[in-house]
VMD Tcl script that draws the C-alpha trace (Angstrom):
set ca {
  {374.16 233.24 142.55}
  {373.41 236.97 142.33}
  {369.62 237.50 143.00}
  {368.15 240.60 141.47}
  {364.64 242.33 141.37}
  {363.55 245.21 139.10}
  {360.47 247.27 140.02}
  {359.09 250.73 139.65}
  {358.98 252.81 142.89}
  {355.60 252.77 144.47}
  {354.20 255.05 147.13}
  {354.28 253.31 150.58}
  {353.85 249.91 148.98}
  {352.13 246.83 150.39}
  {354.05 244.09 152.05}
  {354.54 241.99 148.94}
  {356.82 244.73 147.56}
  {359.10 244.37 150.60}
  {358.91 240.61 150.43}
  {360.53 240.85 146.85}
  {363.22 243.14 148.23}
  {364.04 240.82 150.96}
  {364.35 237.90 148.62}
  {367.28 239.53 146.59}
  {370.81 240.76 146.78}
  {370.17 243.85 144.77}
  {366.96 245.82 144.22}
  {366.94 248.00 141.13}
  {364.57 250.99 141.08}
  {363.12 251.08 137.45}
  {361.89 254.63 137.26}
  {363.18 255.42 133.88}
  {360.15 253.86 132.31}
  {356.88 255.55 131.45}
  {354.70 257.03 134.26}
  {351.23 255.48 134.50}
  {348.33 257.40 135.98}
  {346.03 256.12 138.55}
  {348.41 253.44 139.50}
  {350.64 252.51 142.54}
  {353.41 254.82 141.72}
  {351.68 257.80 143.49}
  {348.95 256.26 145.70}
  {348.18 253.38 148.14}
  {345.66 252.20 150.44}
  {344.94 252.25 154.25}
  {342.33 250.64 156.37}
  {339.85 252.87 158.10}
  {336.75 252.29 160.22}
  {334.53 252.88 157.12}
  {336.64 250.80 154.71}
  {339.65 250.97 152.51}
  {340.76 254.62 151.65}
  {343.27 255.74 149.03}
  {346.15 258.16 149.91}
  {346.98 259.81 146.53}
  {349.82 262.14 145.82}
  {348.71 264.74 143.24}
  {351.18 265.08 140.36}
  {351.82 267.07 137.37}
  {352.98 263.94 135.53}
  {351.83 262.74 132.15}
  {352.25 259.45 130.35}
  {354.74 261.29 128.13}
  {357.18 261.29 131.14}
  {359.23 258.77 132.85}
  {358.45 258.20 136.53}
  {361.70 259.93 137.64}
  {360.64 263.06 135.75}
  {357.29 263.32 137.44}
  {356.67 266.15 139.96}
  {354.30 266.41 142.79}
  {351.61 269.06 142.64}
  {352.00 271.31 145.69}
  {352.68 270.18 149.23}
  {349.26 270.18 150.94}
  {349.10 266.48 150.26}
  {351.92 265.89 152.97}
  {349.85 267.29 155.73}
  {346.61 265.59 154.51}
  {348.30 262.22 154.46}
  {349.97 262.62 157.85}
  {346.72 263.67 159.33}
  {344.88 260.66 157.87}
  {347.47 258.34 159.18}
  {347.20 259.91 162.73}
  {343.32 259.85 162.61}
  {343.08 256.11 161.42}
  {346.12 254.61 163.35}
  {347.00 256.62 166.31}
  {345.36 253.74 168.46}
  {347.12 251.09 166.81}
  {349.41 249.44 169.28}
  {352.79 250.32 167.59}
  {351.92 253.65 165.84}
  {354.10 255.57 168.33}
  {357.22 253.68 167.15}
  {356.99 255.32 163.67}
  {355.37 258.74 164.38}
  {358.68 260.51 164.64}
  {359.71 259.10 161.13}
  {356.42 260.14 159.80}
  {356.64 263.66 161.11}
  {360.00 264.20 159.70}
  {359.03 262.85 156.33}
  {355.63 264.62 155.89}
  {355.98 267.65 157.97}
  {359.63 268.70 158.02}
  {360.53 268.12 154.32}
  {359.09 269.31 151.14}
  {359.05 266.66 148.41}
  {358.73 267.67 144.77}
  {359.99 264.71 142.87}
  {357.79 261.65 143.10}
  {360.52 258.97 142.43}
  {362.82 260.65 145.01}
  {360.17 260.51 147.71}
  {359.13 256.96 146.91}
  {362.54 255.73 147.08}
  {363.27 257.45 150.21}
  {360.43 255.87 152.05}
  {361.10 252.31 150.55}
  {364.78 252.36 151.50}
  {364.31 253.59 155.08}
  {361.31 251.31 155.83}
  {363.30 248.30 154.44}
  {366.53 249.06 156.46}
  {365.16 250.78 159.60}
  {361.98 248.95 160.22}
  {362.14 245.62 158.37}
  {365.87 244.84 158.95}
  {366.34 244.14 155.19}
  {370.08 244.36 154.03}
  {369.45 244.38 150.26}
  {371.59 246.68 148.13}
  {369.47 249.48 146.41}
  {370.48 250.76 142.95}
  {368.89 252.58 140.06}
  {368.39 251.35 136.56}
  {370.03 254.38 134.99}
  {373.35 253.08 136.57}
  {373.30 250.39 134.10}
  {373.27 250.19 130.26}
  {369.99 248.83 128.70}
  {368.33 249.13 125.23}
  {365.02 248.50 123.47}
  {361.78 248.57 125.27}
  {359.58 246.28 127.36}
  {360.84 242.76 127.70}
  {364.05 243.38 125.60}
  {364.99 246.51 127.80}
  {364.34 244.75 131.17}
  {366.45 241.56 130.06}
  {369.41 243.74 128.90}
  {369.29 245.56 132.23}
  {369.41 242.35 134.07}
  {372.39 241.17 131.90}
  {374.20 244.38 132.53}
  {373.67 243.97 136.32}
  {375.13 240.49 136.04}
  {371.90 238.88 137.42}
  {371.83 235.21 137.65}
  {368.48 234.85 139.38}
  {365.51 237.20 138.77}
  {362.58 237.57 141.12}
  {359.49 239.03 139.52}
  {355.75 239.64 140.42}
  {353.38 237.51 138.74}
  {351.90 240.46 136.73}
  {354.88 240.29 134.58}
  {353.98 237.04 132.99}
  {352.02 238.91 130.54}
  {355.03 240.38 128.82}
  {358.25 238.34 130.00}
  {359.49 235.66 127.60}
  {360.83 233.04 129.89}
  {362.82 231.19 127.19}
  {364.92 234.35 126.58}
  {366.00 234.34 130.31}
  {366.94 230.70 130.02}
  {369.15 231.51 126.99}
  {370.81 234.37 128.96}
  {371.51 231.98 131.78}
  {369.19 233.83 134.12}
  {366.99 231.80 136.41}
  {363.40 233.20 136.51}
  {361.36 232.98 139.81}
  {357.82 234.17 140.07}
  {356.79 235.51 143.38}
  {353.63 233.85 145.08}
  {351.66 236.23 147.30}
  {349.08 233.56 148.33}
  {350.42 232.42 151.82}
  {350.51 235.49 153.82}
  {348.90 234.93 157.33}
  {346.42 237.46 158.70}
  {347.56 239.78 161.41}
  {345.71 241.65 164.11}
  {344.38 244.66 161.97}
  {342.80 247.64 163.68}
  {339.81 247.88 161.35}
  {337.59 245.14 160.06}
  {337.10 243.39 157.49}
  {340.78 242.18 157.12}
  {342.48 243.28 154.00}
  {345.97 242.08 152.77}
  {346.33 244.68 150.08}
  {347.03 247.85 151.98}
  {350.18 249.84 152.62}
  {353.05 248.31 154.64}
  {352.30 250.93 157.12}
  {349.15 249.10 158.24}
  {351.27 245.95 159.09}
  {353.98 248.16 160.91}
  {351.42 250.15 162.89}
  {349.60 246.93 164.15}
  {352.48 244.50 164.59}
  {355.64 246.59 165.10}
  {358.83 244.52 165.36}
  {356.92 241.44 164.60}
  {356.12 242.72 160.99}
  {358.73 240.57 159.17}
  {357.21 237.45 160.78}
  {353.93 238.24 158.84}
  {355.82 238.70 155.59}
  {358.72 236.17 154.94}
  {358.55 233.77 157.86}
}
mol new
graphics top color blue
foreach p $ca { graphics top sphere $p radius 0.5 }
foreach p [lrange $ca 0 end-1] q [lrange $ca 1 end] { graphics top cylinder $p $q radius 0.2 }
display resetview
């Protein structure tokens, strides 16, 4: 049974995003759809001594563009984000394991395309730090038609999916009966049972970037997601 997930690329996503990747055989980046401002596509959250803080990539994107057409605005954000991670996490027990990767990403490269940088981070974190073996593809590699629910379902049919893993937010637009007719088993991801881990800053918060979990638990990170 071929298990597939389809999601827009997000900037350094939270652990639930990687949990979905781990659940499937093929993960399809769905960046041909409309860009949404003030969303997870170009920002995420980290934990700091004064509370949760956003790391936001400035973009020139508008809602008239698809996600994979959106460009970043300048490169100053790269140094700013790296410095924020060093400031708030350098004392975390496993930060040193990821510093070289972060330096390479933020300081030795110039990123102009939002989708490209998001996909780079997600794939490397998945494979190199979480040991995920899922295949990554792009929705533009497949034929699809229509919009919304219809386009997503046609994409899954083109990808020969037999089992589809979706986040719970999609319940607002997915028609489960159409998946049944297409012979695709629909599974809703449940994020409610994640255990807490030793977080550097209090109070504890689940909904922060995967980097928080990696910096605080290192090689044990997968145990706090899917074990």
